C-alpha positions in Angstrom: -9.1 -31.8 18.2 -11.3 -30.2 15.6 -10.6 -26.9 13.8 -12.4 -24.8 11.2 -11.4 -24.6 7.6 -12.7 -23.2 4.4 -13.2 -25.8 1.7 -15.1 -26.8 -1.4 -16.6 -30.2 -2.2 -16.5 -29.5 -6.0 -15.1 -26.9 -8.3 -17.0 -23.6 -8.2 -17.0 -20.6 -5.9 -20.6 -21.2 -4.7 -19.4 -24.5 -3.2 -17.1 -22.7 -0.7 -18.1 -23.3 2.9 -16.7 -23.5 6.5 -16.4 -27.0 7.8 -14.7 -28.7 10.8 -11.9 -31.2 10.4 -9.7 -33.2 12.7 -6.2 -31.6 13.3 -3.4 -34.0 12.5 -0.9 -34.5 15.2 2.8 -33.6 14.8 4.6 -36.9 14.2 7.9 -37.9 12.6 9.3 -34.8 10.8 6.0 -32.9 10.9 5.2 -29.6 12.5 1.8 -28.4 13.8 1.2 -24.7 13.2 -1.5 -22.5 14.4 -2.5 -20.1 11.6 -2.4 -16.4 12.3 -2.8 -15.0 8.7 -3.2 -16.2 5.1 -2.6 -13.9 2.2 -4.6 -14.4 -1.0 -3.4 -14.6 -4.6 -5.4 -14.4 -7.8 -4.4 -18.0 -8.5 -6.6 -19.0 -5.5 -9.7 -17.6 -7.2 -8.7 -19.5 -10.4 -8.3 -22.8 -8.6 -11.7 -22.4 -6.8 -13.5 -21.4 -10.0 -11.9 -23.7 -12.6 -9.7 -26.2 -10.8 -6.9 -25.1 -13.3 -6.6 -28.7 -14.4 -5.1 -29.7 -11.0 -5.9 -33.1 -9.3 -7.8 -31.5 -6.4 -8.7 -33.8 -3.6 -12.1 -33.0 -2.1 -13.0 -31.6 0.3 -10.4 -29.1 -1.0 -8.9 -26.3 1.1 -7.6 -23.3 -0.9 -4.7 -21.0 -0.2 -0.9 -21.3 -0.1 0.6 -18.4 1.9 0.3 -18.8 5.6 2.0 -17.3 8.6 1.6 -18.8 12.0 3.2 -20.1 15.2 4.6 -23.6 15.8 2.4 -25.4 18.4 4.1 -28.8 18.4 6.8 -30.7 16.6 7.4 -34.4 15.8 10.4 -36.2 17.3 12.3 -36.0 13.9 12.0 -32.2 13.6 15.3 -30.3 13.8 14.6 -26.9 12.2 11.8 -25.6 14.5 10.6 -25.6 18.1 7.3 -24.7 19.7 6.8 -21.0 19.7 8.7 -20.3 16.5 7.0 -18.0 14.0 6.9 -19.5 10.5 5.7 -19.0 6.9 4.9 -21.7 4.4 6.8 -22.4 1.2 4.7 -22.3 -2.1 6.4 -25.4 -3.6 6.7 -28.0 -0.9 9.9 -30.0 -1.3 11.6 -27.6 -3.6 14.6 -26.6 -1.5 16.9 -25.2 -4.2 17.4 -25.4 -7.9 14.8 -26.4 -10.6 11.2 -27.3 -9.9 10.2 -30.8 -9.2 8.9 -32.1 -12.6 9.9 -32.9 -16.1 9.1 -31.8 -19.7 5.9 -33.9 -19.9 4.8 -33.0 -16.3 6.0 -29.5 -15.6 6.5 -28.6 -11.9 3.4 -27.3 -10.3 3.0 -29.3 -7.0 2.0 -26.4 -4.8 0.1 -25.8 -1.6 -3.5 -24.9 -2.4 -3.4 -27.0 -5.6 -1.7 -30.3 -5.8 -1.4 -30.3 -2.1 -4.0 -29.2 0.5 -4.3 -25.4 1.1 -3.9 -23.4 4.3 -7.1 -21.4 5.0 -7.7 -23.3 8.2 -7.0 -22.7 11.9 -4.2 -25.4 12.1 -2.0 -27.1 9.5 0.4 -30.1 10.0 3.1 -30.3 7.4 6.6 -31.6 6.9 9.1 -29.2 8.5 10.7 -28.7 5.0 7.5 -26.9 4.0 8.2 -24.0 6.3 10.8 -21.3 6.9 11.3 -18.9 9.8 9.2 -15.7 9.4 10.9 -12.3 9.3 11.5 -10.8 12.8 10.5 -7.3 11.6 7.1 -8.2 10.2 3.8 -9.2 11.9 1.9 -12.3 10.8 -0.3 -10.4 8.3 2.7 -8.9 6.6 4.8 -12.0 6.7 2.0 -14.1 5.0 2.5 -12.1 1.8 6.1 -13.3 1.2 5.7 -17.0 0.1 4.1 -16.3 -3.3 4.0 -12.6 -4.2 7.1 -11.5 -2.4 9.2 -14.5 -3.6 8.0 -14.1 -7.2 9.2 -10.5 -7.3 12.5 -11.5 -5.6 13.1 -14.4 -7.9 12.5 -12.3 -11.0 14.7 -9.3 -10.0 17.3 -10.7 -7.7 17.7 -14.5 -7.9 17.4 -14.7 -11.7 17.5 -11.0 -12.9 20.7 -10.0 -11.1 19.3 -6.5 -10.6 21.8 -3.8 -10.0 21.7 -0.1 -9.2 20.8 2.1 -12.1 18.8 -0.6 -13.9 15.5 0.5 -15.4 12.5 -1.6 -14.2 9.0 -1.5 -15.7 6.3 -2.8 -13.4 2.8 -3.5 -14.8 0.0 -2.9 -12.4 -0.3 -2.3 -8.7 -1.1 -5.8 -7.3 0.9 -7.8 -4.8 3.8 -9.0 -7.0 3.9 -5.6 -8.7 4.4 -3.6 -5.5 6.9 -6.0 -4.2 8.8 -5.5 -7.4 8.6 -1.7 -7.0 9.9 -1.9 -3.4 12.7 -4.4 -4.1 13.8 -2.5 -7.2 14.1 0.8 -5.2 16.0 -1.0 -2.4 18.5 -2.0 -5.0 18.8 1.5 -6.5 16.9 0.9 -9.7 14.8 3.4 -11.6 11.2 2.3 -11.6 8.4 2.9 -14.1 5.0 1.7 -13.1 1.7 1.4 -15.1 -1.9 1.5 -14.1 -5.2 2.6 -15.5 -6.1 4.1 -12.1 -4.8 7.6 -11.4 -5.2 7.3 -7.6 -3.2 4.1 -7.6 -0.5 5.8 -9.7 -0.2 8.5 -7.0 0.1 5.9 -4.3 2.8 4.1 -6.3 4.7 7.4 -6.5 4.5 7.7 -2.8 6.1 4.3 -2.5 9.0 5.5 -4.6 8.1 5.0 -8.2 10.2 7.3 -10.4 7.6 7.4 -13.1 3.9 6.5 -13.0 2.1 6.2 -16.4 -1.3 5.1 -17.7 -1.8 1.9 -19.7 -2.6 3.6 -23.0 0.5 3.5 -25.3 2.6 2.6 -22.2 5.4 1.0 -24.3 5.9 4.2 -26.2 5.9 6.2 -23.0 8.6 4.0 -21.6 10.8 4.6 -24.7 10.2 8.3 -24.4 11.1 8.3 -20.6 14.3 6.3 -21.2 15.5 8.2 -24.4 14.8 5.0 -26.4 16.9 2.9 -24.2 14.0 0.8 -22.9 13.6 -1.2 -19.8 16.2 -3.6 -18.5 13.6 -5.6 -16.5 9.8 -5.9 -17.3 7.2 -7.5 -15.1 4.8 -9.0 -17.7 1.6 -9.3 -15.6 -1.1 -9.5 -18.3 0.3 -11.8 -21.0 -1.9 -12.1 -24.2 -1.3 -9.3 -26.7 0.2 -7.2 -24.0 3.4 -9.3 -24.4 4.0 -7.5 -27.7 4.1 -4.2 -25.9 6.6 -5.6 -23.5 8.8 -6.6 -26.4 8.5 -3.1 -27.8 9.5 -1.5 -24.4 12.3 -3.9 -23.4 15.9 -2.8 -23.8 18.3 -4.7 -26.1 19.4 -7.8 -24.2 16.9 -6.9 -21.5 14.7 -9.2 -19.5 10.9 -9.9 -19.5 9.6 -11.9 -16.5 6.2 -13.5 -17.5 4.3 -13.6 -14.2 0.6 -13.1 -14.7 -2.2 -14.2 -17.1 -4.7 -11.5 -16.6 -5.3 -11.3 -20.4 -5.1 -15.1 -21.0 -2.8 -18.0 -21.2 -1.5 -17.3 -24.7 1.3 -14.9 -25.7 1.1 -12.8 -28.9 3.9 -10.7 -30.2 5.9 -9.8 -33.4 8.9 -12.0 -33.9 11.1 -9.2 -35.2 11.5 -7.5 -31.8 12.2 -10.8 -30.2 14.9 -11.6 -32.8 16.6 -8.2 -33.0 16.6 -7.3 -29.3 17.5 -10.8 -28.1 15.8 -10.4 -24.7 15.6 -13.1 -22.0 11.9 -14.2 -21.7 11.6 -15.9 -18.3 8.5 -17.7 -17.1 8.1 -17.4 -13.4 6.5 -20.0 -11.1 7.4 -18.4 -7.7 10.7 -19.9 -6.5 12.4 -22.3 -4.1 12.9 -22.4 -0.3 16.4 -21.1 -0.3 15.4 -18.0 -2.1 12.6 -17.4 0.3 15.0 -17.6 3.2 17.2 -15.1 1.3 14.2 -12.8 1.0 13.4 -13.1 4.7 16.9 -12.0 5.5 16.7 -9.1 3.1 13.3 -7.9 4.6 14.8 -7.9 8.1 17.9 -6.0 7.0 16.1 -3.4 4.9 12.9 -3.0 7.0 10.8 -3.5 3.9 7.1 -3.4 4.7 4.7 -5.3 2.4 1.7 -3.2 1.2 -1.6 -4.5 2.6 -4.7 -3.2 0.9 -7.1 -4.7 3.4 -7.3 -7.3 6.2 -10.3 -9.5 6.4 -11.4 -11.8 9.2 -11.6 -15.6 8.7 -15.4 -15.5 8.3 -15.0 -12.9 5.5 -13.2 -15.0 2.9 -15.9 -14.6 0.3 -15.7 -10.8 0.5 -11.9 -11.0 0.3 -12.1 -13.1 -2.9 -14.5 -10.5 -4.3 -12.0 -7.8 -3.5 -9.4 -9.7 -5.6 -11.7 -9.2 -8.6 -11.7 -5.4 -8.0 -8.0 -5.2 -8.3 -6.3 -4.5 -4.9 -3.4 -2.1 -4.3 -1.0 -4.7 -2.8 -2.2 -7.7 -0.9 -5.4 -9.0 0.6 -5.0 -10.9 3.8 -7.2 -13.1 6.0 -6.4 -12.7 9.7 -7.2 -15.3 12.3 
């Protein structure tokens, strides 16, 4: 059987095209899944445009976050059956605990990078690369959990031990940011969100943000809003010199989760705040399968609904990638 997929034959967005490829049968411990939706991440654009230094195998299929339906299973499969609704894991093989790597070769073996991606009509992967989808979400919504949803969950819940009353500062209104807002409110936290767009700030307030502020002098505004206490948790989305502002805004012994690289891959900040405030600075590379399963259960119990900015059809992938450049409010999803 042949199926359509988006792929590149060399690094560069102009090389992106639709092609047909043979669908691998489900043998051994593998599962054949029919794709229903794939959500996009800014990382997908970076991989297509630069390769990000990854050992891409051409033709290369981008994308990591898929929701679909199991069509067939190999004889060794025990976790799924035909008809099950599933989502992919971002780090194949990382079931629990630290990432799969070492100091010289940090863990970054992900779908849509080291491994083939998922913007195709069918995928055939090892059963360990999937988890059951939430019962309360449709495929488009469920596809947003493997990267953006899990990153926010890992930062606040798995590692951050978020508790009611904590003050959470969220930078921006993209996919990870809005998941952070929603999860923080579910846990009873006070949320401050930043954006340069007034309309997006109003939409964030409607989602439950306690305070919505512009980006200019945002760290000073956080200190004013908290009577100089600062933020217990900060989502550092930009990196670069913005990290210095996060250090200014973080509470003593607070936590900064470094998630995005919108301002570059370097961090710049005064050492004094780092030494005197003693915050935890945690780099985030999504999370493991067990935490994704925890998030799925939480979504079903709390009725959390991911924020979808726009749904595109399979043929509209180039337009969807352009939308990422414009800064979506929430997630961009490809429907099949």
